[in-house]
Backbone bond lengths (Angstrom), bond angles and torsions (degrees), N, CA, C in turn:
res aa  C-N    CA-C-N  psi(-1)  N-CA   C-N-CA  omega(-1)  CA-C   N-CA-C  phi
1 X - - - 1.454 - - 1.526 109.90 -
2 X 1.334 114.48 143.58 1.461 120.98 173.90 1.521 109.83 -98.08
3 X 1.332 115.96 165.49 1.458 120.56 -178.87 1.523 112.64 -62.64
4 X 1.334 116.52 -23.73 1.460 120.11 -177.99 1.524 112.87 -64.35
5 X 1.317 116.98 -16.01 1.462 120.65 -177.86 1.525 112.98 -99.08
6 X 1.332 117.72 -9.19 1.462 120.71 -167.36 1.527 111.02 -122.03
7 X 1.320 115.93 133.73 1.466 120.74 174.97 1.528 109.67 -83.04
8 X 1.332 117.89 157.98 1.477 119.89 178.17 1.526 112.81 -56.64
9 X 1.344 117.50 -38.27 1.465 120.05 -178.51 1.526 111.39 -64.95
10 X 1.335 116.28 -46.97 1.468 120.16 179.54 1.522 110.28 -67.51
11 X 1.335 116.69 -41.49 1.460 120.11 178.81 1.518 111.97 -60.40
12 X 1.344 116.92 -43.21 1.462 120.96 179.64 1.523 111.01 -67.15
13 X 1.332 116.29 -43.58 1.466 119.93 -179.09 1.527 111.29 -62.06
14 X 1.319 116.24 -46.33 1.459 119.45 179.92 1.525 111.43 -69.71
15 X 1.330 115.70 -30.17 1.461 118.79 175.07 1.517 111.47 -63.41
16 X 1.325 117.15 -41.68 1.462 121.36 178.43 1.528 111.01 -65.45
17 X 1.341 115.93 -40.07 1.471 119.58 177.69 1.528 110.31 -61.98
18 X 1.320 116.38 -43.31 1.457 120.10 -178.39 1.526 111.68 -68.96
19 X 1.341 116.97 -37.82 1.468 120.10 176.10 1.527 110.28 -62.72
20 X 1.331 116.34 -41.08 1.462 120.00 177.43 1.527 110.50 -62.66
21 X 1.330 116.65 -39.76 1.467 120.47 178.93 1.524 110.97 -64.32
22 X 1.332 116.48 -37.37 1.465 120.14 176.16 1.526 110.03 -62.68
23 X 1.338 116.35 -44.34 1.464 119.87 179.47 1.513 112.63 -61.07
24 X 1.328 116.09 -43.74 1.470 120.67 178.66 1.524 110.34 -63.50
25 X 1.326 116.70 -41.79 1.466 120.41 -178.52 1.520 111.82 -66.96
26 X 1.333 116.39 -40.78 1.467 119.50 176.93 1.526 110.14 -60.43
27 X 1.330 116.41 -42.33 1.467 120.19 179.42 1.526 110.90 -62.80
28 X 1.332 117.15 -40.60 1.461 120.60 -179.98 1.517 111.29 -66.57
29 X 1.328 116.42 -44.19 1.468 119.42 179.18 1.520 110.26 -65.84
30 X 1.324 116.59 -35.44 1.460 121.10 179.76 1.525 111.82 -63.57
31 X 1.332 116.92 -28.70 1.459 121.25 179.19 1.522 112.62 -87.06
32 X 1.318 116.50 -12.96 1.460 121.06 -175.35 1.522 109.58 -78.54
33 X 1.315 116.39 117.42 1.464 120.64 -177.69 1.525 112.74 -68.18
34 X 1.325 117.89 -12.62 1.462 121.26 -177.31 1.520 112.41 -102.97
35 X 1.311 118.52 5.91 1.459 120.72 -170.01 1.529 113.25 -64.14
36 X 1.351 118.27 -30.11 1.456 119.23 179.50 1.525 111.56 -61.07
37 X 1.321 116.45 -36.22 1.455 120.60 179.39 1.528 111.90 -68.57
38 X 1.333 116.54 -22.69 1.457 119.81 -175.68 1.524 113.19 -87.05
39 X 1.324 117.57 -10.58 1.461 120.46 -172.62 1.531 112.32 -57.08
40 X 1.346 119.93 -53.56 1.473 117.92 -179.35 1.522 112.86 -64.07
41 X 1.330 116.76 -35.11 1.459 119.68 179.84 1.524 110.50 -70.16
42 X 1.343 118.07 -35.33 1.462 121.00 175.74 1.513 110.70 -56.79
43 X 1.323 116.33 -46.76 1.455 120.27 -178.70 1.511 113.06 -66.51
44 X 1.329 116.55 -47.74 1.464 120.22 -176.40 1.527 111.14 -70.33
45 X 1.322 117.12 -40.76 1.462 119.53 179.50 1.528 110.46 -65.51
46 X 1.328 117.59 -38.49 1.462 120.12 175.95 1.518 111.15 -62.06
47 X 1.325 116.66 -42.66 1.463 120.75 177.60 1.522 111.22 -63.49
48 X 1.328 116.76 -37.56 1.463 121.13 179.64 1.529 110.68 -64.13
49 X 1.333 116.54 -41.51 1.469 119.77 178.76 1.523 110.52 -68.16
50 X 1.343 117.12 -39.51 1.465 119.30 176.02 1.523 109.91 -56.58
51 X 1.324 116.06 -48.16 1.465 119.87 -179.98 1.529 110.85 -63.89
52 X 1.339 116.46 -39.80 1.453 119.89 -179.32 1.512 112.77 -64.94
53 X 1.320 117.17 -33.26 1.457 120.16 179.71 1.524 112.52 -70.87
54 X 1.331 117.15 -14.84 1.458 120.53 175.29 1.518 112.44 -71.61
55 X 1.321 116.52 -25.48 1.465 120.83 -168.77 1.522 109.66 -94.39
56 X 1.316 116.79 95.46 1.462 121.52 174.78 1.528 109.58 -79.90
57 X 1.325 115.46 129.71 1.466 120.22 177.81 1.523 108.96 -108.27
58 X 1.325 116.64 144.05 1.459 122.27 -176.79 1.523 110.81 -73.22
59 X 1.336 116.48 137.17 1.460 121.93 170.99 1.524 106.54 -96.16
60 X 1.328 118.56 108.54 1.470 121.63 -172.76 1.529 113.14 -54.12
61 X 1.317 114.86 143.47 1.465 124.14 172.62 1.521 113.46 65.53
62 X 1.318 118.09 16.66 1.466 120.02 -179.84 1.523 113.20 -120.93
63 X 1.321 117.73 -24.58 1.456 120.24 -172.27 1.511 112.34 76.91
64 X 1.333 116.38 14.41 1.461 121.89 -178.58 1.515 109.76 -118.39
65 X 1.318 115.05 169.75 1.461 121.14 175.99 1.524 108.80 -140.03
66 X 1.299 115.77 170.43 1.454 120.84 177.64 1.511 109.94 -146.46
67 X 1.309 115.99 165.76 1.461 121.00 173.59 1.521 107.85 -140.20
68 X 1.296 116.71 160.79 1.461 119.10 -178.28 1.525 110.18 -67.53
69 X 1.329 115.35 146.98 1.461 119.91 171.37 1.514 109.75 -83.98
70 X 1.328 115.91 -45.83 1.457 120.72 172.58 1.510 115.72 94.31
71 X 1.338 118.21 -5.03 1.455 119.64 -176.74 1.516 113.32 -63.95
72 X 1.320 116.82 -47.34 1.469 120.25 -179.88 1.523 110.74 -69.09
73 X 1.318 117.24 -36.01 1.463 120.40 176.82 1.527 110.29 -60.24
74 X 1.328 116.51 -46.97 1.460 119.99 178.36 1.526 111.48 -63.30
75 X 1.334 116.07 -43.61 1.460 119.40 -178.63 1.520 111.33 -64.46
76 X 1.338 116.85 -37.27 1.458 120.05 178.06 1.517 112.35 -63.24
77 X 1.325 116.29 -30.47 1.461 120.95 -179.88 1.524 113.27 -88.24
78 X 1.338 116.61 -33.28 1.460 120.52 -169.24 1.515 115.10 -115.53
79 X 1.328 116.93 -25.48 1.460 120.52 -166.37 1.520 108.76 99.73
80 X 1.330 117.19 162.87 1.450 121.52 -169.93 1.515 115.85 -61.44
81 X 1.339 118.25 -54.92 1.463 121.26 -174.42 1.531 112.78 -66.40
82 X 1.336 119.90 -48.66 1.467 118.99 177.01 1.524 112.15 -61.63
83 X 1.332 116.66 -36.00 1.466 119.93 178.62 1.514 110.86 -63.93
84 X 1.327 116.82 -41.58 1.457 119.77 179.60 1.525 111.18 -63.06
85 X 1.318 117.77 -41.88 1.463 120.29 178.90 1.524 111.01 -63.63
86 X 1.330 116.98 -38.65 1.460 120.10 176.88 1.520 110.88 -65.89
87 X 1.342 116.91 -42.16 1.456 120.59 179.29 1.524 111.22 -64.53
88 X 1.323 116.86 -40.38 1.462 119.95 176.58 1.522 110.86 -59.70
89 X 1.332 116.86 -40.02 1.465 120.90 177.85 1.525 110.72 -62.31
90 X 1.338 116.28 -43.02 1.470 120.75 178.52 1.525 110.59 -58.64
91 X 1.315 117.08 -49.06 1.461 121.52 -174.91 1.527 112.10 -69.56
92 X 1.324 116.77 -35.57 1.472 120.21 177.91 1.523 110.17 -65.52
93 X 1.322 117.26 -44.08 1.462 120.76 179.90 1.527 110.63 -65.75
94 X 1.323 117.39 -42.39 1.461 120.00 177.66 1.517 111.26 -59.64
95 X 1.310 116.00 -41.27 1.466 120.91 -178.71 1.521 112.02 -68.67
96 X 1.321 117.00 -49.73 1.460 121.34 -171.61 1.525 113.64 -77.79
97 X 1.333 117.51 -33.71 1.463 120.16 -172.75 1.524 114.30 -109.16
98 X 1.340 117.53 -18.87 1.460 119.69 -176.02 1.526 113.46 -124.79
99 X 1.329 117.48 6.92 1.472 122.12 179.07 1.516 111.71 51.85
100 X 1.312 116.27 35.52 1.472 122.13 -179.69 1.527 107.62 -104.75
101 X 1.320 116.31 95.53 1.459 121.18 -171.79 1.526 109.05 94.19
102 X 1.329 116.43 139.99 1.463 119.75 -174.94 1.520 113.25 -82.52
103 X 1.323 115.72 158.43 1.462 121.27 178.00 1.526 110.67 -67.98
104 X 1.327 116.63 -41.59 1.461 120.28 176.93 1.524 111.13 -63.90
105 X 1.327 115.65 -33.05 1.474 121.12 -177.83 1.525 112.45 -89.30
106 X 1.325 118.08 2.65 1.466 120.27 -174.66 1.528 111.89 -59.71
107 X 1.335 116.90 -42.14 1.458 119.77 178.82 1.517 111.80 -61.14
108 X 1.336 116.48 -39.77 1.472 120.73 176.97 1.527 110.41 -63.09
109 X 1.326 116.50 -45.47 1.459 120.21 -177.82 1.525 111.86 -65.25
110 X 1.332 116.63 -40.38 1.462 119.38 178.26 1.524 110.63 -65.29
111 X 1.323 116.73 -38.70 1.468 119.43 177.63 1.526 110.93 -67.29
112 X 1.324 117.36 -48.99 1.468 121.37 -175.39 1.522 112.80 -65.69
113 X 1.328 116.64 -39.06 1.456 120.37 -173.24 1.517 113.41 -104.73
114 X 1.336 116.95 -10.53 1.458 120.27 -178.95 1.507 113.78 -117.34
115 X 1.326 116.66 -57.93 1.462 120.38 -177.68 1.531 111.07 -61.98
116 X 1.325 116.81 -48.60 1.462 119.74 -175.38 1.530 112.00 -60.76
117 X 1.348 119.71 -54.51 1.472 117.68 -178.59 1.525 114.64 -71.96
118 X 1.331 117.44 -41.86 1.468 120.35 -170.75 1.527 113.46 -82.57
119 X 1.327 116.31 -39.43 1.462 119.76 -173.02 1.523 113.51 -103.87
120 X 1.332 117.97 -13.14 1.461 120.42 -179.88 1.524 111.63 -114.97
121 X 1.322 117.37 -59.09 1.465 120.78 -175.05 1.524 111.98 -72.37
122 X 1.326 117.45 -38.94 1.471 118.82 -179.78 1.528 112.52 -58.28
123 X 1.345 119.75 -51.29 1.472 118.42 -179.80 1.522 113.91 -73.79
124 X 1.333 118.00 -28.01 1.463 120.44 -174.19 1.520 113.83 -93.03
125 X 1.328 117.98 -21.90 1.464 120.74 -177.12 1.532 111.27 -122.85
126 X 1.325 116.65 -56.32 1.461 120.49 -173.36 1.531 112.24 -61.62
127 X 1.321 116.67 -54.22 1.462 120.10 -177.22 1.526 112.93 -63.98
128 X 1.345 119.38 -43.18 1.469 118.87 177.65 1.532 113.01 -60.99
129 X 1.334 117.27 -34.12 1.469 119.68 179.32 1.531 112.05 -69.41
130 X 1.334 116.14 -19.09 1.464 120.40 177.13 1.525 112.15 -103.76
131 X 1.328 115.90 11.04 1.464 119.69 -175.72 1.521 112.15 -62.41
132 X 1.321 116.99 -29.72 1.462 120.13 -178.79 1.512 114.26 -83.57
133 X 1.336 116.76 0.36 1.453 120.35 -179.45 1.517 111.23 124.39
134 X 1.330 116.01 150.28 1.458 120.91 -178.61 1.520 110.33 -88.04
135 X 1.313 115.65 135.72 1.464 123.22 175.61 1.509 107.75 -159.47
136 X 1.327 117.47 168.97 1.456 119.94 -176.27 1.526 111.65 -60.92
137 X 1.323 117.43 -43.20 1.452 119.99 -177.78 1.532 110.84 -67.12
138 X 1.328 116.66 -48.51 1.460 119.86 179.42 1.523 111.31 -62.16
139 X 1.322 115.92 -40.84 1.457 120.13 -179.22 1.525 110.65 -65.05
140 X 1.318 117.10 -38.60 1.466 121.17 179.27 1.522 111.12 -67.08
141 X 1.342 116.40 -46.20 1.466 120.53 179.84 1.527 110.07 -62.72
142 X 1.326 116.41 -45.37 1.461 120.30 -179.63 1.528 111.06 -62.43
143 X 1.322 117.00 -39.71 1.462 121.03 -178.74 1.521 111.40 -65.32
144 X 1.327 116.47 -52.20 1.466 120.58 -176.19 1.522 110.63 -64.99
145 X 1.335 117.22 -47.33 1.464 120.35 -178.59 1.524 111.02 -62.13
146 X 1.321 117.21 -44.74 1.463 120.90 -177.58 1.521 111.81 -65.94
147 X 1.330 116.57 -42.95 1.467 120.02 -179.55 1.522 110.83 -64.36
148 X 1.326 116.97 -45.44 1.464 120.57 -178.66 1.529 110.84 -61.58
149 X 1.333 116.92 -47.27 1.468 120.25 -179.76 1.522 110.88 -63.66
150 X 1.337 116.46 -44.19 1.467 120.15 -179.42 1.518 111.31 -63.31
151 X 1.328 116.83 -41.62 1.461 119.60 -177.61 1.525 111.28 -70.93
152 X 1.320 117.36 -37.36 1.456 120.15 177.06 1.528 110.90 -64.76
153 X 1.327 116.75 -42.80 1.470 120.02 177.13 1.525 110.89 -65.06
154 X 1.321 116.29 -39.43 1.458 120.01 178.06 1.526 111.64 -64.06
155 X 1.333 116.30 -43.06 1.464 120.30 178.75 1.528 111.11 -63.72
156 X 1.337 116.00 -41.29 1.465 119.13 179.01 1.520 110.51 -67.38
157 X 1.330 117.29 -33.99 1.465 120.64 176.41 1.528 110.72 -63.20
158 X 1.336 116.52 -38.56 1.467 119.95 176.35 1.527 110.34 -59.08
159 X 1.337 115.64 -44.69 1.463 120.43 179.43 1.534 110.32 -61.45
160 X 1.321 117.13 -45.83 1.463 120.87 -179.65 1.530 111.90 -64.70
161 X 1.325 116.41 -43.65 1.465 119.97 -179.87 1.522 111.30 -63.86
162 X 1.335 115.59 -37.52 1.464 119.79 176.68 1.521 110.85 -66.98
163 X 1.330 116.57 -42.60 1.463 121.11 179.09 1.523 110.96 -62.28
164 X 1.338 117.09 -47.27 1.456 121.30 -179.17 1.529 112.25 -65.40
165 X 1.326 115.85 -29.52 1.466 119.20 179.42 1.526 110.73 -69.13
166 X 1.332 116.27 -39.05 1.455 120.21 175.38 1.513 115.54 65.80
167 X 1.316 118.49 24.39 1.461 120.00 -178.75 1.524 112.15 -108.62
168 X 1.325 117.18 3.25 1.461 121.46 175.35 1.524 108.57 -122.52
169 X 1.318 114.96 167.14 1.464 120.42 179.03 1.527 110.93 -99.90
170 X 1.325 117.06 23.39 1.459 120.39 -177.85 1.528 110.23 -75.66
171 X 1.332 118.64 116.94 1.469 120.50 178.80 1.526 110.71 -70.34
172 X 1.332 116.24 135.76 1.457 121.24 -173.62 1.530 111.72 -56.89
173 X 1.341 117.37 -51.47 1.456 120.86 -175.04 1.513 113.19 -62.13
174 X 1.324 116.21 -48.39 1.467 119.97 -178.34 1.524 111.48 -66.33
175 X 1.336 116.24 -39.84 1.465 120.78 -179.89 1.526 110.27 -64.52
176 X 1.340 116.74 -46.52 1.460 120.59 179.63 1.526 111.20 -64.44
177 X 1.340 116.78 -38.22 1.465 121.08 -178.34 1.520 112.16 -66.17
178 X 1.313 117.64 -22.15 1.460 121.52 176.60 1.529 111.57 -94.01
179 X 1.326 116.55 -40.23 1.465 120.89 -176.47 1.521 112.80 -65.05
180 X 1.325 116.81 -44.07 1.467 119.17 -173.76 1.532 112.76 -69.20
181 X 1.337 120.55 -47.09 1.470 118.70 179.44 1.528 113.80 -64.58
182 X 1.337 117.02 -41.28 1.461 118.21 -178.00 1.526 110.66 -67.73
183 X 1.333 116.87 -34.70 1.466 119.06 178.39 1.525 111.91 -79.15
184 X 1.315 117.18 -19.04 1.461 119.38 170.27 1.519 110.05 -65.86
185 X 1.339 115.92 -44.07 1.466 120.13 177.65 1.524 111.00 -64.29
186 X 1.333 115.77 -43.98 1.466 119.79 178.15 1.530 109.98 -62.33
187 X 1.330 116.26 -41.26 1.458 120.66 -179.10 1.515 113.01 -63.21
188 X 1.330 116.95 -37.22 1.467 119.85 178.09 1.527 110.47 -63.47
189 X 1.333 116.60 -42.18 1.464 119.80 178.43 1.523 110.45 -66.40
190 X 1.341 116.12 -46.54 1.467 119.06 179.05 1.521 111.44 -62.52
191 X 1.335 116.56 -37.34 1.457 120.16 178.38 1.518 111.82 -61.13
192 X 1.332 116.12 -40.83 1.463 120.49 178.38 1.530 110.60 -66.21
193 X 1.352 115.80 -42.43 1.469 119.72 177.87 1.523 110.70 -63.00
194 X 1.326 116.56 -45.23 1.469 121.36 179.22 1.522 110.55 -60.79
195 X 1.327 115.81 -44.48 1.462 120.65 177.98 1.520 111.27 -60.01
196 X 1.344 116.19 -43.99 1.465 120.08 -178.53 1.523 111.63 -62.66
197 X 1.350 116.46 -43.43 1.468 119.82 -178.95 1.524 110.89 -67.40
198 X 1.339 117.05 -46.35 1.461 120.00 -178.50 1.529 111.29 -66.29
199 X 1.327 117.04 -38.39 1.468 119.53 177.44 1.522 111.04 -67.26
200 X 1.337 116.12 -35.73 1.467 119.91 177.54 1.528 110.26 -64.72
201 X 1.336 115.86 -47.14 1.469 119.94 177.90 1.526 109.88 -62.43
202 X 1.334 116.27 -39.84 1.471 120.24 179.74 1.522 111.21 -64.05
203 X 1.308 115.60 -36.07 1.470 118.98 178.10 1.524 111.17 -69.50
204 X 1.347 115.63 -39.72 1.457 119.82 -178.26 1.531 111.33 -75.43
205 X 1.333 116.13 -47.81 1.462 122.00 -177.54 1.514 108.77 -136.48
206 X 1.327 118.95 76.64 1.467 121.16 -175.58 1.523 113.54 -59.11
207 X 1.325 117.02 -31.32 1.459 119.88 -178.90 1.528 111.61 -68.41
208 X 1.348 117.07 -20.97 1.465 120.27 178.80 1.522 110.38 -66.72
209 X 1.318 116.91 -50.23 1.463 121.16 179.15 1.526 109.83 -63.87
210 X 1.313 117.61 -44.35 1.460 121.11 -179.90 1.525 111.42 -62.27
211 X 1.333 116.15 -42.06 1.462 119.40 -177.46 1.515 111.45 -67.02
212 X 1.335 116.41 -44.40 1.454 119.14 -179.22 1.514 111.05 -71.78
213 X 1.320 116.91 -18.22 1.458 120.56 173.84 1.512 111.85 -88.71
214 X 1.333 117.13 9.65 1.467 124.05 176.56 1.530 112.47 67.39
215 X 1.342 115.95 28.91 1.460 118.10 177.23 1.524 111.50 -120.42
216 X 1.316 117.50 -0.31 1.446 119.13 -177.30 1.512 111.20 -132.33
217 X 1.307 115.10 -172.07 1.457 121.50 -178.80 1.515 108.79 -111.46
218 X 1.313 116.68 109.58 1.454 120.41 -176.15 1.519 111.94 -66.42
219 X 1.317 116.64 -18.46 1.461 119.24 178.94 1.523 111.47 -63.88
220 X 1.340 117.76 -22.64 1.461 121.31 -179.10 1.520 112.48 -87.65
221 X 1.336 118.23 -5.80 1.453 121.10 -174.55 1.523 110.83 -83.96
222 X 1.330 116.05 134.14 1.456 120.43 172.29 1.512 108.37 -83.75
223 X 1.316 116.92 94.26 1.453 121.40 -178.23 1.522 110.41 -62.00
224 X 1.310 117.27 -35.53 1.462 120.84 -178.43 1.521 110.84 -60.58
225 X 1.329 116.98 -47.06 1.463 119.92 -179.51 1.521 111.29 -65.98
226 X 1.349 116.41 -42.09 1.468 119.90 178.97 1.525 110.00 -63.20
227 X 1.333 117.12 -40.55 1.458 120.94 -179.42 1.525 111.12 -64.90
228 X 1.321 116.90 -38.47 1.465 120.43 179.22 1.521 110.66 -63.92
229 X 1.335 116.28 -42.75 1.461 120.60 179.23 1.524 110.81 -61.72
230 X 1.331 117.02 -47.18 1.456 121.36 -179.07 1.531 111.28 -66.88
231 X 1.330 116.99 -37.62 1.467 120.39 178.93 1.526 110.43 -65.40
232 X 1.330 117.11 -38.49 1.466 120.56 177.84 1.525 110.77 -64.62
233 X 1.333 116.93 -42.05 1.462 120.73 177.18 1.523 111.18 -62.61
234 X 1.339 116.47 -39.21 1.463 121.44 179.35 1.525 111.12 -63.74
235 X 1.332 116.27 -48.12 1.462 120.66 -178.70 1.529 111.19 -63.27
236 X 1.320 116.96 -40.60 1.465 120.80 179.56 1.528 110.69 -65.76
237 X 1.334 116.00 -42.81 1.462 119.90 -178.77 1.522 111.47 -67.00
238 X 1.328 116.21 -49.68 1.456 120.04 -177.12 1.516 113.84 -72.22
239 X 1.329 117.41 -33.20 1.455 120.15 -175.32 1.513 115.07 -93.81
240 X 1.339 117.76 -24.95 1.466 120.99 -174.33 1.525 111.86 -117.10
241 X 1.338 116.93 -58.36 1.461 119.81 -175.24 1.529 112.17 -62.85
242 X 1.341 117.18 -31.04 1.460 119.76 -179.59 1.524 112.24 -62.29
243 X 1.328 117.36 -23.62 1.461 121.04 179.02 1.518 111.99 -67.97
244 X 1.337 117.00 -20.13 1.455 121.54 -176.72 1.531 112.05 -108.68
245 X 1.320 117.28 16.61 1.459 120.96 -177.86 1.526 110.81 -64.71
246 X 1.326 115.62 143.80 1.460 121.71 179.08 1.529 110.58 -68.47
247 X 1.313 115.74 145.67 1.466 121.62 177.41 1.531 111.86 -96.40
248 X 1.320 117.38 -1.32 1.457 120.29 178.73 1.523 110.05 -67.63
249 X 1.353 118.01 152.11 1.469 120.15 177.88 1.515 111.12 -61.89
250 X 1.328 116.27 147.41 1.462 118.85 -179.91 1.524 110.20 -74.44
251 X 1.335 116.39 179.28 1.457 120.67 -172.71 1.514 113.75 -58.50
252 X 1.340 117.17 -41.03 1.458 120.84 -179.76 1.526 110.85 -67.43
253 X 1.328 116.82 -49.13 1.464 120.27 179.59 1.527 111.03 -61.86
254 X 1.319 115.52 -40.20 1.470 120.50 179.76 1.524 110.98 -62.01
255 X 1.340 116.39 -45.44 1.467 120.10 -179.91 1.520 111.35 -63.63
256 X 1.334 117.15 -42.34 1.462 120.53 178.21 1.524 110.28 -63.40
257 X 1.339 115.02 -42.04 1.453 119.06 179.50 1.514 112.67 -62.46
258 X 1.322 118.08 -38.63 1.459 121.98 178.79 1.527 111.17 -65.72
259 X 1.328 116.34 -38.76 1.463 120.31 -178.01 1.521 111.41 -73.59
260 X 1.332 115.87 -42.15 1.463 119.89 -172.93 1.520 113.37 -95.39
261 X 1.336 116.10 -12.43 1.459 118.50 -179.15 1.508 113.91 86.51
262 X 1.331 116.47 26.93 1.465 117.89 172.51 1.499 116.20 132.80
263 X 1.333 119.12 23.04 1.471 121.47 178.08 1.518 109.05 -86.44
264 X 1.327 116.22 103.43 1.467 122.00 178.74 1.519 109.26 -121.83
265 X 1.336 115.28 -177.70 1.463 120.07 177.07 1.511 113.02 65.58
266 X 1.323 116.91 50.81 1.466 120.85 -177.20 1.513 112.71 -87.86
267 X 1.321 117.29 34.21 1.458 119.74 174.75 1.517 113.58 104.79
268 X 1.338 118.47 8.28 1.452 119.74 178.34 1.525 109.93 -74.29
269 X 1.292 116.95 131.24 1.453 122.10 178.28 1.518 109.66 -86.75
270 X 1.323 116.16 143.85 1.463 121.08 176.22 1.525 108.37 -94.95
271 X 1.303 116.58 106.45 1.454 121.03 -179.51 1.521 110.74 -77.61
272 X 1.317 115.39 154.93 1.454 121.51 166.68 1.523 107.26 -114.43
273 X 1.312 115.74 169.04 1.458 119.58 179.67 1.522 110.58 -58.86
274 X 1.340 116.69 -42.57 1.465 121.03 -178.59 1.521 111.24 -65.74
275 X 1.347 116.48 -47.53 1.460 119.19 -178.65 1.519 111.11 -64.66
276 X 1.339 115.80 -32.58 1.461 118.82 178.45 1.518 112.16 -66.14
277 X 1.317 115.88 -40.12 1.465 120.01 178.49 1.525 109.94 -65.87
278 X 1.343 116.76 -42.55 1.465 120.82 178.26 1.529 109.73 -62.35
279 X 1.338 115.90 -45.66 1.464 119.81 179.88 1.508 112.11 -62.27
280 X 1.333 116.54 -39.93 1.460 120.25 178.16 1.527 110.72 -63.83
281 X 1.331 115.71 -38.62 1.465 119.34 179.27 1.529 110.91 -66.14
282 X 1.334 116.88 -41.46 1.465 120.37 178.51 1.528 110.15 -65.44
283 X 1.335 115.95 -40.33 1.463 119.86 177.38 1.519 111.14 -61.26
284 X 1.327 116.08 -43.92 1.461 120.43 177.54 1.526 110.54 -57.51
285 X 1.332 115.81 -44.24 1.469 119.77 -178.64 1.525 111.17 -65.46
286 X 1.349 117.01 -43.93 1.459 119.99 -176.82 1.521 111.48 -69.71
287 X 1.338 116.59 -48.06 1.463 119.65 -179.16 1.520 110.96 -63.84
288 X 1.333 115.96 -41.59 1.454 119.21 177.74 1.519 111.86 -64.91
289 X 1.339 116.76 -38.38 1.462 120.50 179.32 1.523 111.53 -64.32
290 X 1.340 116.12 -38.49 1.468 119.74 177.29 1.523 110.37 -59.88
291 X 1.329 115.85 -47.64 1.458 119.61 179.05 1.521 112.36 -63.64
292 X 1.327 116.35 -37.94 1.466 120.51 -178.55 1.525 110.88 -67.04
293 X 1.326 116.95 -42.20 1.461 120.49 178.82 1.523 110.61 -62.60
294 X 1.337 115.99 -44.95 1.469 119.85 178.85 1.523 110.41 -60.52
295 X 1.322 115.97 -42.13 1.460 120.39 -179.74 1.526 111.54 -62.85
296 X 1.332 117.26 -42.92 1.465 120.71 -179.38 1.521 111.27 -66.87
297 X 1.329 116.64 -40.16 1.467 119.91 177.67 1.519 110.29 -61.03
298 X 1.327 115.83 -42.80 1.458 119.94 -179.54 1.529 111.48 -65.61
299 X 1.331 116.68 -38.64 1.457 119.66 178.98 1.530 111.04 -64.81
300 X 1.340 116.56 -37.66 1.466 119.71 178.38 1.532 110.13 -65.38
301 X 1.327 116.25 -40.54 1.467 119.41 177.88 1.527 110.76 -62.85
302 X 1.316 116.55 -40.05 1.466 120.28 178.54 1.522 110.68 -63.42
303 X 1.360 114.88 -42.93 1.459 119.42 -178.88 1.528 110.80 -61.95
304 X 1.333 116.23 -42.09 1.461 120.15 178.53 1.519 110.70 -64.37
305 X 1.333 116.07 -40.44 1.453 120.33 179.31 1.524 111.02 -63.65
306 X 1.338 116.13 -41.94 1.457 120.17 179.07 1.527 111.69 -63.32
307 X 1.357 114.74 -40.53 1.464 118.61 178.19 1.521 111.49 -64.42
């Protein structure tokens, strides 16, 4: 979302909600005895999602495009709270350095793309679907279902936030009737991509997915090998796939354009391959730094407790 869609009151309220979600997530990661092992993966997975969000794919016969949100992908790799912190890092960097999403709307974007998939859908949908054990079929079903539900809720949240802001002439019914179907199509594509990545990681390092899903022992995971795989995917996505990104308006811009008769350019930044790689690197540094700080704080608390 761009600032043009959000009133100061709604922007501030959603900003407070998102800040609270960050606080809760930091507390959860701080209690997680395995969080030190997740630090490099937090950084690389965040960078991978940043790069993935650069690649808009065409939705056939619509004149629209979409890109992955990445929340469920991150949660599948990291768990809900670490994934949310990584997603927040992605969105903050996009906002501050690439003018992708407004500063006033940042709280809305973090809630729609971070809180909903990582802190709501992941524990309520993704994990229960894998309760019987991890496998390619279960992982695929959980990925697609979770992404679609999260994206539909996120799209509807955009409609509600716009309605509550009251600064546009977008009619609620018409806007929702366009936002939900187009994001259903986008969600199906993202779900397939998420499934493919998680199944690939599961094939390469099955204990990684199991461990982050709280069913395995992270001590047995080769973080170095997993990090190399994710870093290779990030470099390929940001350096190669971004060159073939669709130029069609994304789902939000497309829906606004249909309602208003041509309102596009709502603050979306046009990435280049180079800027995407730089952004991914900054995301890696920020997300990794968040995990490192949490880890050091926890170690100090342990040291005091031991003393």
